[in-house]
N, CA, C, O and the ligand as a Tripos MOL2 file, in Angstrom:
@<TRIPOS>MOLECULE
protein
  285   283    72     0     0
PROTEIN
NO_CHARGES

@<TRIPOS>ATOM
      1 N           0.8410   -1.1890    0.0000 N.3       1 MET1
      2 CA          0.0000    0.0000    0.0000 C.3       1 MET1
      3 C           0.8770    1.2410    0.0000 C.2       1 MET1
      4 O           1.7920    1.3790    0.8120 O.2       1 MET1
      5 N           0.5760    2.1420   -0.9320 N.am      2 THR2
      6 CA          1.3470    3.3640   -1.0240 C.3       2 THR2
      7 C           0.4170    4.5200   -1.3200 C.2       2 THR2
      8 O          -0.6600    4.3160   -1.8800 O.2       2 THR2
      9 N           0.8050    5.7140   -0.9610 N.am      3 THR3
     10 CA         -0.0060    6.8770   -1.2940 C.3       3 THR3
     11 C           0.8700    7.9310   -1.9580 C.2       3 THR3
     12 O           2.0660    8.0360   -1.6870 O.2       3 THR3
     13 N           0.2430    8.7050   -2.8340 N.am      4 ALA4
     14 CA          0.9300    9.8200   -3.4780 C.3       4 ALA4
     15 C          -0.0590   10.9660   -3.5600 C.2       4 ALA4
     16 O          -1.2420   10.7660   -3.8330 O.2       4 ALA4
     17 N           0.4440   12.1730   -3.3180 N.am      5 THR5
     18 CA         -0.4210   13.3510   -3.3630 C.3       5 THR5
     19 C          -0.0270   14.2210   -4.5480 C.2       5 THR5
     20 O           1.1470   14.5180   -4.7670 O.2       5 THR5
     21 N          -1.0430   14.6180   -5.3020 N.am      6 TYR6
     22 CA         -0.8290   15.4170   -6.4990 C.3       6 TYR6
     23 C          -1.5480   16.7460   -6.3700 C.2       6 TYR6
     24 O          -2.6110   16.8260   -5.7530 O.2       6 TYR6
     25 N          -0.9760   17.7790   -6.9440 N.am      7 ALA7
     26 CA         -1.6430   19.0800   -7.0110 C.3       7 ALA7
     27 C          -2.5470   19.0770   -8.2330 C.2       7 ALA7
     28 O          -2.1110   18.7400   -9.3340 O.2       7 ALA7
     29 N          -3.8150   19.4560   -8.0370 N.am      8 VAL8
     30 CA         -4.7830   19.4770   -9.1330 C.3       8 VAL8
     31 C          -5.4500   20.8470   -9.1890 C.2       8 VAL8
     32 O          -5.9990   21.3210   -8.1940 O.2       8 VAL8
     33 N          -5.3990   21.4720  -10.3510 N.am      9 ALA9
     34 CA         -5.9800   22.8040  -10.5260 C.3       9 ALA9
     35 C          -7.3660   22.7170  -11.1400 C.2       9 ALA9
     36 O          -7.6370   21.8480  -11.9690 O.2       9 ALA9
     37 N          -8.2420   23.6240  -10.7260 N.am     10 GLY10
     38 CA         -9.5430   23.7670  -11.3670 C.3      10 GLY10
     39 C         -10.7280   23.2810  -10.5700 C.2      10 GLY10
     40 O         -11.8710   23.5230  -10.9580 O.2      10 GLY10
     41 N         -10.4840   22.5970   -9.4570 N.am     11 MET11
     42 CA        -11.6050   22.0850   -8.6590 C.3      11 MET11
     43 C         -12.1870   23.2170   -7.8060 C.2      11 MET11
     44 O         -11.4600   23.9250   -7.1100 O.2      11 MET11
     45 N         -13.5210   23.3720   -7.8750 N.am     12 THR12
     46 CA        -14.1280   24.4860   -7.1470 C.3      12 THR12
     47 C         -15.2650   24.0940   -6.2130 C.2      12 THR12
     48 O         -15.6550   24.8940   -5.3620 O.2      12 THR12
     49 N         -15.8050   22.8910   -6.3450 N.am     13 CYS13
     50 CA        -16.9650   22.5420   -5.5330 C.3      13 CYS13
     51 C         -17.0860   21.0320   -5.3580 C.2      13 CYS13
     52 O         -16.2450   20.2700   -5.8340 O.2      13 CYS13
     53 N         -18.1270   20.6210   -4.6800 N.am     14 GLY14
     54 CA        -18.3240   19.2130   -4.4070 C.3      14 GLY14
     55 C         -18.4920   18.3660   -5.6560 C.2      14 GLY14
     56 O         -18.1300   17.1890   -5.6810 O.2      14 GLY14
     57 N         -19.0510   18.9840   -6.6990 N.am     15 HIS15
     58 CA        -19.1950   18.2530   -7.9540 C.3      15 HIS15
     59 C         -17.8270   17.9150   -8.5240 C.2      15 HIS15
     60 O         -17.6070   16.8080   -9.0170 O.2      15 HIS15
     61 N         -16.9180   18.8640   -8.4550 N.am     16 CYS16
     62 CA        -15.5590   18.6440   -8.9430 C.3      16 CYS16
     63 C         -14.9060   17.5050   -8.1620 C.2      16 CYS16
     64 O         -14.2460   16.6370   -8.7330 O.2      16 CYS16
     65 N         -15.1030   17.5280   -6.8610 N.am     17 VAL17
     66 CA        -14.5330   16.4880   -6.0050 C.3      17 VAL17
     67 C         -15.0630   15.1160   -6.4310 C.2      17 VAL17
     68 O         -14.3060   14.1510   -6.5310 O.2      17 VAL17
     69 N         -16.3720   15.0470   -6.6810 N.am     18 SER18
     70 CA        -16.9840   13.7850   -7.0920 C.3      18 SER18
     71 C         -16.4390   13.3170   -8.4310 C.2      18 SER18
     72 O         -16.1580   12.1320   -8.6140 O.2      18 SER18
     73 N         -16.2900   14.2510   -9.3670 N.am     19 ALA19
     74 CA        -15.8160   13.8940  -10.7020 C.3      19 ALA19
     75 C         -14.3890   13.3540  -10.6540 C.2      19 ALA19
     76 O         -14.0820   12.3330  -11.2680 O.2      19 ALA19
     77 N         -13.5280   14.0460   -9.9230 N.am     20 VAL20
     78 CA        -12.1320   13.6090   -9.8200 C.3      20 VAL20
     79 C         -12.0500   12.2740   -9.0820 C.2      20 VAL20
     80 O         -11.3080   11.3790   -9.4860 O.2      20 VAL20
     81 N         -12.8150   12.1490   -8.0010 N.am     21 THR21
     82 CA        -12.7950   10.9080   -7.2360 C.3      21 THR21
     83 C         -13.2280    9.7320   -8.1030 C.2      21 THR21
     84 O         -12.6250    8.6600   -8.0540 O.2      21 THR21
     85 N         -14.2760    9.9370   -8.8980 N.am     22 ALA22
     86 CA        -14.7910    8.8550   -9.7430 C.3      22 ALA22
     87 C         -13.7860    8.4580  -10.8130 C.2      22 ALA22
     88 O         -13.5290    7.2710  -11.0130 O.2      22 ALA22
     89 N         -13.2170    9.4420  -11.5020 N.am     23 GLU23
     90 CA        -12.2990    9.1210  -12.6050 C.3      23 GLU23
     91 C         -11.0060    8.4960  -12.1070 C.2      23 GLU23
     92 O         -10.5520    7.4860  -12.6450 O.2      23 GLU23
     93 N         -10.4180    9.0910  -11.0860 N.am     24 VAL24
     94 CA         -9.1550    8.5490  -10.5830 C.3      24 VAL24
     95 C          -9.3930    7.1740   -9.9480 C.2      24 VAL24
     96 O          -8.5280    6.3000   -9.9900 O.2      24 VAL24
     97 N         -10.5770    7.0020   -9.3620 N.am     25 GLY25
     98 CA        -10.9080    5.7140   -8.7570 C.3      25 GLY25
     99 C         -11.0020    4.5770   -9.7470 C.2      25 GLY25
    100 O         -10.9270    3.4100   -9.3650 O.2      25 GLY25
    101 N         -11.1670    4.9080  -11.0300 N.am     26 LYS26
    102 CA        -11.2580    3.8830  -12.0740 C.3      26 LYS26
    103 C          -9.8880    3.4000  -12.5420 C.2      26 LYS26
    104 O          -9.7840    2.3790  -13.2220 O.2      26 LYS26
    105 N          -8.8470    4.1300  -12.1800 N.am     27 VAL27
    106 CA         -7.5140    3.7430  -12.6470 C.3      27 VAL27
    107 C          -7.1270    2.4140  -11.9950 C.2      27 VAL27
    108 O          -7.2390    2.2630  -10.7780 O.2      27 VAL27
    109 N          -6.6730    1.4530  -12.8010 N.am     28 PRO28
    110 CA         -6.3090    0.1480  -12.2500 C.3      28 PRO28
    111 C          -5.2940    0.2600  -11.1170 C.2      28 PRO28
    112 O          -4.2950    0.9690  -11.2430 O.2      28 PRO28
    113 N          -5.5450   -0.4320  -10.0190 N.am     29 GLY29
    114 CA         -4.6250   -0.4500   -8.8990 C.3      29 GLY29
    115 C          -4.9660    0.5430   -7.8080 C.2      29 GLY29
    116 O          -4.4880    0.4210   -6.6800 O.2      29 GLY29
    117 N          -5.8040    1.5410   -8.1410 N.am     30 VAL30
    118 CA         -6.1600    2.5490   -7.1400 C.3      30 VAL30
    119 C          -7.1500    1.9640   -6.1340 C.2      30 VAL30
    120 O          -8.1560    1.3660   -6.5180 O.2      30 VAL30
    121 N          -6.8590    2.1400   -4.8480 N.am     31 THR31
    122 CA         -7.7320    1.5990   -3.8070 C.3      31 THR31
    123 C          -8.5150    2.6880   -3.0840 C.2      31 THR31
    124 O          -9.5580    2.4090   -2.4930 O.2      31 THR31
    125 N          -8.0220    3.9330   -3.1230 N.am     32 ALA32
    126 CA         -8.7470    5.0230   -2.4790 C.3      32 ALA32
    127 C          -8.2970    6.3570   -3.0690 C.2      32 ALA32
    128 O          -7.1500    6.5160   -3.4850 O.2      32 ALA32
    129 N          -9.2290    7.3100   -3.0960 N.am     33 VAL33
    130 CA         -8.9330    8.6570   -3.5920 C.3      33 VAL33
    131 C          -9.4600    9.6380   -2.5600 C.2      33 VAL33
    132 O         -10.6230    9.5680   -2.1630 O.2      33 VAL33
    133 N          -8.6110   10.5450   -2.1290 N.am     34 ASP34
    134 CA         -9.0170   11.5390   -1.1410 C.3      34 ASP34
    135 C          -8.7190   12.9270   -1.6890 C.2      34 ASP34
    136 O          -7.5590   13.3130   -1.8400 O.2      34 ASP34
    137 N          -9.7820   13.6740   -1.9840 N.am     35 VAL35
    138 CA         -9.6120   15.0120   -2.5560 C.3      35 VAL35
    139 C          -9.7010   16.0540   -1.4510 C.2      35 VAL35
    140 O         -10.6340   16.0490   -0.6470 O.2      35 VAL35
    141 N          -8.7220   16.9440   -1.4230 N.am     36 ASP36
    142 CA         -8.7420   18.0920   -0.5080 C.3      36 ASP36
    143 C          -9.0560   19.3140   -1.3710 C.2      36 ASP36
    144 O          -8.1800   19.8540   -2.0470 O.2      36 ASP36
    145 N         -10.3080   19.7360   -1.3350 N.am     37 LEU37
    146 CA        -10.7550   20.8250   -2.2080 C.3      37 LEU37
    147 C         -10.0280   22.1320   -1.9080 C.2      37 LEU37
    148 O          -9.5180   22.7870   -2.8170 O.2      37 LEU37
    149 N          -9.9800   22.5090   -0.6300 N.am     38 SER38
    150 CA         -9.3450   23.7900   -0.3000 C.3      38 SER38
    151 C          -7.8370   23.7450   -0.5380 C.2      38 SER38
    152 O          -7.2250   24.7520   -0.8930 O.2      38 SER38
    153 N          -7.2510   22.5760   -0.3390 N.am     39 GLY39
    154 CA         -5.8060   22.4500   -0.5610 C.3      39 GLY39
    155 C          -5.4480   22.1790   -2.0040 C.2      39 GLY39
    156 O          -4.2770   22.2000   -2.3820 O.2      39 GLY39
    157 N          -6.4910   21.9160   -2.8280 N.am     40 GLU40
    158 CA         -6.2880   21.6130   -4.2480 C.3      40 GLU40
    159 C          -5.3260   20.4470   -4.4480 C.2      40 GLU40
    160 O          -4.4230   20.4990   -5.2820 O.2      40 GLU40
    161 N          -5.5430   19.3920   -3.6600 N.am     41 THR41
    162 CA         -4.7190   18.2000   -3.8220 C.3      41 THR41
    163 C          -5.6000   16.9600   -3.8970 C.2      41 THR41
    164 O          -6.7390   16.9350   -3.4300 O.2      41 THR41
    165 N          -5.0240   15.9450   -4.5000 N.am     42 VAL42
    166 CA         -5.6770   14.6390   -4.5810 C.3      42 VAL42
    167 C          -4.6710   13.6100   -4.0890 C.2      42 VAL42
    168 O          -3.5750   13.4860   -4.6350 O.2      42 VAL42
    169 N          -5.0580   12.8690   -3.0430 N.am     43 THR43
    170 CA         -4.1940   11.8200   -2.5290 C.3      43 THR43
    171 C          -4.7160   10.4740   -3.0090 C.2      43 THR43
    172 O          -5.8740   10.1220   -2.7860 O.2      43 THR43
    173 N          -3.8470    9.7370   -3.6650 N.am     44 VAL44
    174 CA         -4.2220    8.4630   -4.2750 C.3      44 VAL44
    175 C          -3.5460    7.3280   -3.5150 C.2      44 VAL44
    176 O          -2.3240    7.3020   -3.3760 O.2      44 VAL44
    177 N          -4.3490    6.3950   -3.0270 N.am     45 SER45
    178 CA         -3.8160    5.1930   -2.3970 C.3      45 SER45
    179 C          -3.8760    4.0720   -3.4130 C.2      45 SER45
    180 O          -4.8400    3.9550   -4.1700 O.2      45 SER45
    181 N          -2.8350    3.2480   -3.4260 N.am     46 SER46
    182 CA         -2.7860    2.1670   -4.4100 C.3      46 SER46
    183 C          -1.9170    1.0330   -3.8850 C.2      46 SER46
    184 O          -1.1250    1.2000   -2.9570 O.2      46 SER46
    185 N          -2.0950   -0.1300   -4.5160 N.am     47 GLU47
    186 CA         -1.3280   -1.2990   -4.1000 C.3      47 GLU47
    187 C           0.1530   -1.1180   -4.4410 C.2      47 GLU47
    188 O           1.0380   -1.4030   -3.6340 O.2      47 GLU47
    189 N           0.3950   -0.6300   -5.6730 N.am     48 GLN48
    190 CA          1.7510   -0.3900   -6.1530 C.3      48 GLN48
    191 C           1.9020    1.1060   -6.3950 C.2      48 GLN48
    192 O           0.9060    1.8200   -6.5100 O.2      48 GLN48
    193 N           3.1200    1.5760   -6.4720 N.am     49 ALA49
    194 CA          3.3360    2.9820   -6.7910 C.3      49 ALA49
    195 C           2.6520    3.2940   -8.1170 C.2      49 ALA49
    196 O           2.7890    2.5430   -9.0820 O.2      49 ALA49
    197 N           1.9100    4.4080   -8.1630 N.am     50 MET50
    198 CA          1.1590    4.7520   -9.3620 C.3      50 MET50
    199 C           2.0360    5.3690  -10.4330 C.2      50 MET50
    200 O           3.0290    6.0410  -10.1530 O.2      50 MET50
    201 N           1.6330    5.1160  -11.6690 N.am     51 ASP51
    202 CA          2.2090    5.8040  -12.8070 C.3      51 ASP51
    203 C           1.5540    7.1840  -12.8340 C.2      51 ASP51
    204 O           0.3410    7.2880  -13.0150 O.2      51 ASP51
    205 N           2.3470    8.2440  -12.6570 N.am     52 GLU52
    206 CA          1.7680    9.5800  -12.6020 C.3      52 GLU52
    207 C           0.9850    9.9120  -13.8740 C.2      52 GLU52
    208 O          -0.0210   10.6200  -13.8200 O.2      52 GLU52
    209 N           1.4400    9.4100  -14.9910 N.am     53 GLN53
    210 CA          0.7550    9.6930  -16.2590 C.3      53 GLN53
    211 C          -0.6720    9.1390  -16.2470 C.2      53 GLN53
    212 O          -1.5850    9.7690  -16.7790 O.2      53 GLN53
    213 N          -0.8630    7.9830  -15.6520 N.am     54 ALA54
    214 CA         -2.2040    7.3890  -15.5920 C.3      54 ALA54
    215 C          -3.1210    8.2530  -14.7330 C.2      54 ALA54
    216 O          -4.2910    8.4490  -15.0590 O.2      54 ALA54
    217 N          -2.5760    8.7650  -13.6350 N.am     55 VAL55
    218 CA         -3.3590    9.6390  -12.7620 C.3      55 VAL55
    219 C          -3.6640   10.9440  -13.4940 C.2      55 VAL55
    220 O          -4.7770   11.4660  -13.4240 O.2      55 VAL55
    221 N          -2.6650   11.4540  -14.1900 N.am     56 ARG56
    222 CA         -2.8360   12.7100  -14.9300 C.3      56 ARG56
    223 C          -3.9670   12.5820  -15.9650 C.2      56 ARG56
    224 O          -4.8090   13.4700  -16.1000 O.2      56 ARG56
    225 N          -3.9600   11.4680  -16.6810 N.am     57 GLU57
    226 CA         -4.9800   11.2720  -17.7090 C.3      57 GLU57
    227 C          -6.3790   11.1720  -17.1000 C.2      57 GLU57
    228 O          -7.3460   11.6700  -17.6760 O.2      57 GLU57
    229 N          -6.4850   10.5360  -15.9520 N.am     58 ALA58
    230 CA         -7.7880   10.4120  -15.2850 C.3      58 ALA58
    231 C          -8.2770   11.7790  -14.8150 C.2      58 ALA58
    232 O          -9.4600   12.0970  -14.9340 O.2      58 ALA58
    233 N          -7.3670   12.5790  -14.2840 N.am     59 VAL59
    234 CA         -7.7280   13.9270  -13.8280 C.3      59 VAL59
    235 C          -8.1920   14.7680  -15.0210 C.2      59 VAL59
    236 O          -9.1610   15.5210  -14.9270 O.2      59 VAL59
    237 N          -7.4850   14.6260  -16.1400 N.am     60 GLU60
    238 CA         -7.8600   15.3840  -17.3400 C.3      60 GLU60
    239 C          -9.2030   14.9030  -17.8840 C.2      60 GLU60
    240 O         -10.0010   15.7000  -18.3770 O.2      60 GLU60
    241 N          -9.4470   13.5990  -17.7910 N.am     61 GLU61
    242 CA        -10.7270   13.0350  -18.2330 C.3      61 GLU61
    243 C         -11.8750   13.6720  -17.4430 C.2      61 GLU61
    244 O         -12.9600   13.9060  -17.9750 O.2      61 GLU61
    245 N         -11.6120   13.9410  -16.1840 N.am     62 ALA62
    246 CA        -12.6250   14.5610  -15.3290 C.3      62 ALA62
    247 C         -12.7780   16.0550  -15.6420 C.2      62 ALA62
    248 O         -13.7700   16.6750  -15.2570 O.2      62 ALA62
    249 N         -11.8010   16.6220  -16.3340 N.am     63 GLY63
    250 CA        -11.8840   18.0150  -16.7350 C.3      63 GLY63
    251 C         -10.9910   18.9660  -15.9520 C.2      63 GLY63
    252 O         -11.1980   20.1800  -15.9720 O.2      63 GLY63
    253 N          -9.9940   18.4100  -15.2580 N.am     64 TYR64
    254 CA         -9.1120   19.2450  -14.4360 C.3      64 TYR64
    255 C          -7.6650   19.0070  -14.8370 C.2      64 TYR64
    256 O          -7.3830   18.2040  -15.7270 O.2      64 TYR64
    257 N          -6.7490   19.7080  -14.1780 N.am     65 THR65
    258 CA         -5.3580   19.6440  -14.5690 C.3      65 THR65
    259 C          -4.4700   19.2320  -13.4080 C.2      65 THR65
    260 O          -4.4600   19.8740  -12.3580 O.2      65 THR65
    261 N          -3.7290   18.1590  -13.6080 N.am     66 LEU66
    262 CA         -2.7450   17.7390  -12.6070 C.3      66 LEU66
    263 C          -1.4850   18.5360  -12.8640 C.2      66 LEU66
    264 O          -0.8910   18.4450  -13.9380 O.2      66 LEU66
    265 N          -1.0740   19.3270  -11.8680 N.am     67 THR67
    266 CA          0.0490   20.2190  -12.0920 C.3      67 THR67
    267 C           1.3540   19.6930  -11.5000 C.2      67 THR67
    268 O           2.4130   20.2860  -11.7060 O.2      67 THR67
    269 N           1.2820   18.5980  -10.7740 N.am     68 GLY68
    270 CA          2.5330   18.0280  -10.2730 C.3      68 GLY68
    271 C           2.3220   17.2660   -8.9960 C.2      68 GLY68
    272 O           1.1980   17.1390   -8.5100 O.2      68 GLY68
    273 N           3.4260   16.7500   -8.4430 N.am     69 ARG69
    274 CA          3.3530   16.0750   -7.1610 C.3      69 ARG69
    275 C           3.2970   17.1230   -6.0630 C.2      69 ARG69
    276 O           3.8340   18.2210   -6.2070 O.2      69 ARG69
    277 N           2.6450   16.7720   -4.9720 N.am     70 SER70
    278 CA          2.5190   17.6790   -3.8490 C.3      70 SER70
    279 C           2.9400   16.9510   -2.5850 C.2      70 SER70
    280 O           2.4380   15.8630   -2.3040 O.2      70 SER70
    281 N           3.8450   17.5280   -1.8280 N.am     71 GLY71
    282 CA          4.2640   16.9350   -0.5560 C.3      71 GLY71
    283 C           5.0230   15.6420   -0.7160 C.2      71 GLY71
    284 O           5.4320   15.0400    0.2770 O.2      71 GLY71
    285 CU        -17.2400   21.9090   -9.1300 Cu       72 CU72
@<TRIPOS>BOND
     1     1     2 1
     2     2     3 1
     3     3     4 2
     4     3     5 am
     5     5     6 1
     6     6     7 1
     7     7     8 2
     8     7     9 am
     9     9    10 1
    10    10    11 1
    11    11    12 2
    12    11    13 am
    13    13    14 1
    14    14    15 1
    15    15    16 2
    16    15    17 am
    17    17    18 1
    18    18    19 1
    19    19    20 2
    20    19    21 am
    21    21    22 1
    22    22    23 1
    23    23    24 2
    24    23    25 am
    25    25    26 1
    26    26    27 1
    27    27    28 2
    28    27    29 am
    29    29    30 1
    30    30    31 1
    31    31    32 2
    32    31    33 am
    33    33    34 1
    34    34    35 1
    35    35    36 2
    36    35    37 am
    37    37    38 1
    38    38    39 1
    39    39    40 2
    40    39    41 am
    41    41    42 1
    42    42    43 1
    43    43    44 2
    44    43    45 am
    45    45    46 1
    46    46    47 1
    47    47    48 2
    48    47    49 am
    49    49    50 1
    50    50    51 1
    51    51    52 2
    52    51    53 am
    53    53    54 1
    54    54    55 1
    55    55    56 2
    56    55    57 am
    57    57    58 1
    58    58    59 1
    59    59    60 2
    60    59    61 am
    61    61    62 1
    62    62    63 1
    63    63    64 2
    64    63    65 am
    65    65    66 1
    66    66    67 1
    67    67    68 2
    68    67    69 am
    69    69    70 1
    70    70    71 1
    71    71    72 2
    72    71    73 am
    73    73    74 1
    74    74    75 1
    75    75    76 2
    76    75    77 am
    77    77    78 1
    78    78    79 1
    79    79    80 2
    80    79    81 am
    81    81    82 1
    82    82    83 1
    83    83    84 2
    84    83    85 am
    85    85    86 1
    86    86    87 1
    87    87    88 2
    88    87    89 am
    89    89    90 1
    90    90    91 1
    91    91    92 2
    92    91    93 am
    93    93    94 1
    94    94    95 1
    95    95    96 2
    96    95    97 am
    97    97    98 1
    98    98    99 1
    99    99   100 2
   100    99   101 am
   101   101   102 1
   102   102   103 1
   103   103   104 2
   104   103   105 am
   105   105   106 1
   106   106   107 1
   107   107   108 2
   108   107   109 am
   109   109   110 1
   110   110   111 1
   111   111   112 2
   112   111   113 am
   113   113   114 1
   114   114   115 1
   115   115   116 2
   116   115   117 am
   117   117   118 1
   118   118   119 1
   119   119   120 2
   120   119   121 am
   121   121   122 1
   122   122   123 1
   123   123   124 2
   124   123   125 am
   125   125   126 1
   126   126   127 1
   127   127   128 2
   128   127   129 am
   129   129   130 1
   130   130   131 1
   131   131   132 2
   132   131   133 am
   133   133   134 1
   134   134   135 1
   135   135   136 2
   136   135   137 am
   137   137   138 1
   138   138   139 1
   139   139   140 2
   140   139   141 am
   141   141   142 1
   142   142   143 1
   143   143   144 2
   144   143   145 am
   145   145   146 1
   146   146   147 1
   147   147   148 2
   148   147   149 am
   149   149   150 1
   150   150   151 1
   151   151   152 2
   152   151   153 am
   153   153   154 1
   154   154   155 1
   155   155   156 2
   156   155   157 am
   157   157   158 1
   158   158   159 1
   159   159   160 2
   160   159   161 am
   161   161   162 1
   162   162   163 1
   163   163   164 2
   164   163   165 am
   165   165   166 1
   166   166   167 1
   167   167   168 2
   168   167   169 am
   169   169   170 1
   170   170   171 1
   171   171   172 2
   172   171   173 am
   173   173   174 1
   174   174   175 1
   175   175   176 2
   176   175   177 am
   177   177   178 1
   178   178   179 1
   179   179   180 2
   180   179   181 am
   181   181   182 1
   182   182   183 1
   183   183   184 2
   184   183   185 am
   185   185   186 1
   186   186   187 1
   187   187   188 2
   188   187   189 am
   189   189   190 1
   190   190   191 1
   191   191   192 2
   192   191   193 am
   193   193   194 1
   194   194   195 1
   195   195   196 2
   196   195   197 am
   197   197   198 1
   198   198   199 1
   199   199   200 2
   200   199   201 am
   201   201   202 1
   202   202   203 1
   203   203   204 2
   204   203   205 am
   205   205   206 1
   206   206   207 1
   207   207   208 2
   208   207   209 am
   209   209   210 1
   210   210   211 1
   211   211   212 2
   212   211   213 am
   213   213   214 1
   214   214   215 1
   215   215   216 2
   216   215   217 am
   217   217   218 1
   218   218   219 1
   219   219   220 2
   220   219   221 am
   221   221   222 1
   222   222   223 1
   223   223   224 2
   224   223   225 am
   225   225   226 1
   226   226   227 1
   227   227   228 2
   228   227   229 am
   229   229   230 1
   230   230   231 1
   231   231   232 2
   232   231   233 am
   233   233   234 1
   234   234   235 1
   235   235   236 2
   236   235   237 am
   237   237   238 1
   238   238   239 1
   239   239   240 2
   240   239   241 am
   241   241   242 1
   242   242   243 1
   243   243   244 2
   244   243   245 am
   245   245   246 1
   246   246   247 1
   247   247   248 2
   248   247   249 am
   249   249   250 1
   250   250   251 1
   251   251   252 2
   252   251   253 am
   253   253   254 1
   254   254   255 1
   255   255   256 2
   256   255   257 am
   257   257   258 1
   258   258   259 1
   259   259   260 2
   260   259   261 am
   261   261   262 1
   262   262   263 1
   263   263   264 2
   264   263   265 am
   265   265   266 1
   266   266   267 1
   267   267   268 2
   268   267   269 am
   269   269   270 1
   270   270   271 1
   271   271   272 2
   272   271   273 am
   273   273   274 1
   274   274   275 1
   275   275   276 2
   276   275   277 am
   277   277   278 1
   278   278   279 1
   279   279   280 2
   280   279   281 am
   281   281   282 1
   282   282   283 1
   283   283   284 2
@<TRIPOS>SUBSTRUCTURE
     1 MET1         2 RESIDUE 1 A MET
     2 THR2         6 RESIDUE 1 A THR
     3 THR3        10 RESIDUE 1 A THR
     4 ALA4        14 RESIDUE 1 A ALA
     5 THR5        18 RESIDUE 1 A THR
     6 TYR6        22 RESIDUE 1 A TYR
     7 ALA7        26 RESIDUE 1 A ALA
     8 VAL8        30 RESIDUE 1 A VAL
     9 ALA9        34 RESIDUE 1 A ALA
    10 GLY10       38 RESIDUE 1 A GLY
    11 MET11       42 RESIDUE 1 A MET
    12 THR12       46 RESIDUE 1 A THR
    13 CYS13       50 RESIDUE 1 A CYS
    14 GLY14       54 RESIDUE 1 A GLY
    15 HIS15       58 RESIDUE 1 A HIS
    16 CYS16       62 RESIDUE 1 A CYS
    17 VAL17       66 RESIDUE 1 A VAL
    18 SER18       70 RESIDUE 1 A SER
    19 ALA19       74 RESIDUE 1 A ALA
    20 VAL20       78 RESIDUE 1 A VAL
    21 THR21       82 RESIDUE 1 A THR
    22 ALA22       86 RESIDUE 1 A ALA
    23 GLU23       90 RESIDUE 1 A GLU
    24 VAL24       94 RESIDUE 1 A VAL
    25 GLY25       98 RESIDUE 1 A GLY
    26 LYS26      102 RESIDUE 1 A LYS
    27 VAL27      106 RESIDUE 1 A VAL
    28 PRO28      110 RESIDUE 1 A PRO
    29 GLY29      114 RESIDUE 1 A GLY
    30 VAL30      118 RESIDUE 1 A VAL
    31 THR31      122 RESIDUE 1 A THR
    32 ALA32      126 RESIDUE 1 A ALA
    33 VAL33      130 RESIDUE 1 A VAL
    34 ASP34      134 RESIDUE 1 A ASP
    35 VAL35      138 RESIDUE 1 A VAL
    36 ASP36      142 RESIDUE 1 A ASP
    37 LEU37      146 RESIDUE 1 A LEU
    38 SER38      150 RESIDUE 1 A SER
    39 GLY39      154 RESIDUE 1 A GLY
    40 GLU40      158 RESIDUE 1 A GLU
    41 THR41      162 RESIDUE 1 A THR
    42 VAL42      166 RESIDUE 1 A VAL
    43 THR43      170 RESIDUE 1 A THR
    44 VAL44      174 RESIDUE 1 A VAL
    45 SER45      178 RESIDUE 1 A SER
    46 SER46      182 RESIDUE 1 A SER
    47 GLU47      186 RESIDUE 1 A GLU
    48 GLN48      190 RESIDUE 1 A GLN
    49 ALA49      194 RESIDUE 1 A ALA
    50 MET50      198 RESIDUE 1 A MET
    51 ASP51      202 RESIDUE 1 A ASP
    52 GLU52      206 RESIDUE 1 A GLU
    53 GLN53      210 RESIDUE 1 A GLN
    54 ALA54      214 RESIDUE 1 A ALA
    55 VAL55      218 RESIDUE 1 A VAL
    56 ARG56      222 RESIDUE 1 A ARG
    57 GLU57      226 RESIDUE 1 A GLU
    58 ALA58      230 RESIDUE 1 A ALA
    59 VAL59      234 RESIDUE 1 A VAL
    60 GLU60      238 RESIDUE 1 A GLU
    61 GLU61      242 RESIDUE 1 A GLU
    62 ALA62      246 RESIDUE 1 A ALA
    63 GLY63      250 RESIDUE 1 A GLY
    64 TYR64      254 RESIDUE 1 A TYR
    65 THR65      258 RESIDUE 1 A THR
    66 LEU66      262 RESIDUE 1 A LEU
    67 THR67      266 RESIDUE 1 A THR
    68 GLY68      270 RESIDUE 1 A GLY
    69 ARG69      274 RESIDUE 1 A ARG
    70 SER70      278 RESIDUE 1 A SER
    71 GLY71      282 RESIDUE 1 A GLY
    72 CU72       285 GROUP 0 **** ****
């Protein structure tokens, strides 16, 4: 089990949180997604270390922008 936190731009409300949580949650290997709206971060828990590109694509699919790793 590992976690990684990413900075995500563009999230403004609970709908955004739901959209990002749903899309990132579909990425193979992801076991949990925790969005911090005010902090503009998404923490992804997974069995193996995640491929950042896969997370980035899921965030973009939801309509937001992954701007990098956070913390
Ligand atoms: Cu929103």
